[in-house]
N, C-alpha and C positions, 0 to 999 in steps of 0.2 A: 779430837770429838772421838771416843770410845764407845760406841753404842752398846744398847741391851736390844737385841731383838726376841718379839715375843710371837707365838702364833697359838692357834686350837692346835686341840690333840687330833691325832685321828686314830680311829678304831683300829686294833690289831696291828700299829705301828710299833717297829721296835728299835727305832732309829729314825730322824731326820737327818737333810742336805741341806745347805742354806748356800745359795750363793748372794753373792755383792757384786754390782757391777757401776761403769760409769757411764751406759748407755742402756736404752731401753731395750734394745732389740741382744743384749747380753754377748757380745760382739766382743767386750772388753772385760772379762772377768779378772776383781780384783781380789778375791777370794773364794775359795769354793769350800766349805768347812764340811765334812763327813761326820758319820756316826755320831752325832748328839744324839742323847739318851734325853733329853728334858724338852718343854715348849716353849724352851729360851735359850739365848747364846749372848754371853758379854763379851764382845769383841776386844782382845786383848793388847792388841796395836792400834795406834792412830792413824785417822781418815786423814786428808789430805783437809786445809780449811775451804772456804767459800767451793765445795764444788758438790753438786747433785747426784746422789746416787742410787739408786735401783738394787731390790732386792725379792727374793724369794723364795719358799722354801719345798721338799719333796718328803713323804712320809715312804720309809723304806722299813718293807717284813720279807717274811719271809718266802711269799705268797707273790710277791713283784713289789715294785716300786711303785708310786704313783706318778703322774705328771703332777710341773711346778707347777705350786700354788699361782692365785692373781700375783701381780707384780706391785709395790709397791715402792714409793721414794721417799726421800730426804734431802735434805741440802743440809750441809755441815756451816757454821759460821764460821765469823771472823777467828784469824790464829791468835791468840794470846801474846800480851806484849810482855 
């Protein structure tokens, strides 16, 4: 699965940071993507099948970074044969 993540625009943001983890506490972060200039990002790598993932996003601006957003989650499907 190669998901696309989408979020709302933040005023004054010049980029975003996206984190993807396999646990709600973000102790096992599998991807941290920085300097995203749009409000969506298509992950270019496959994620493990039948795995729950958690993600959040932070806006970045010259005045400082926001806190990370509310955490969302999804579960990947079975591996294709």
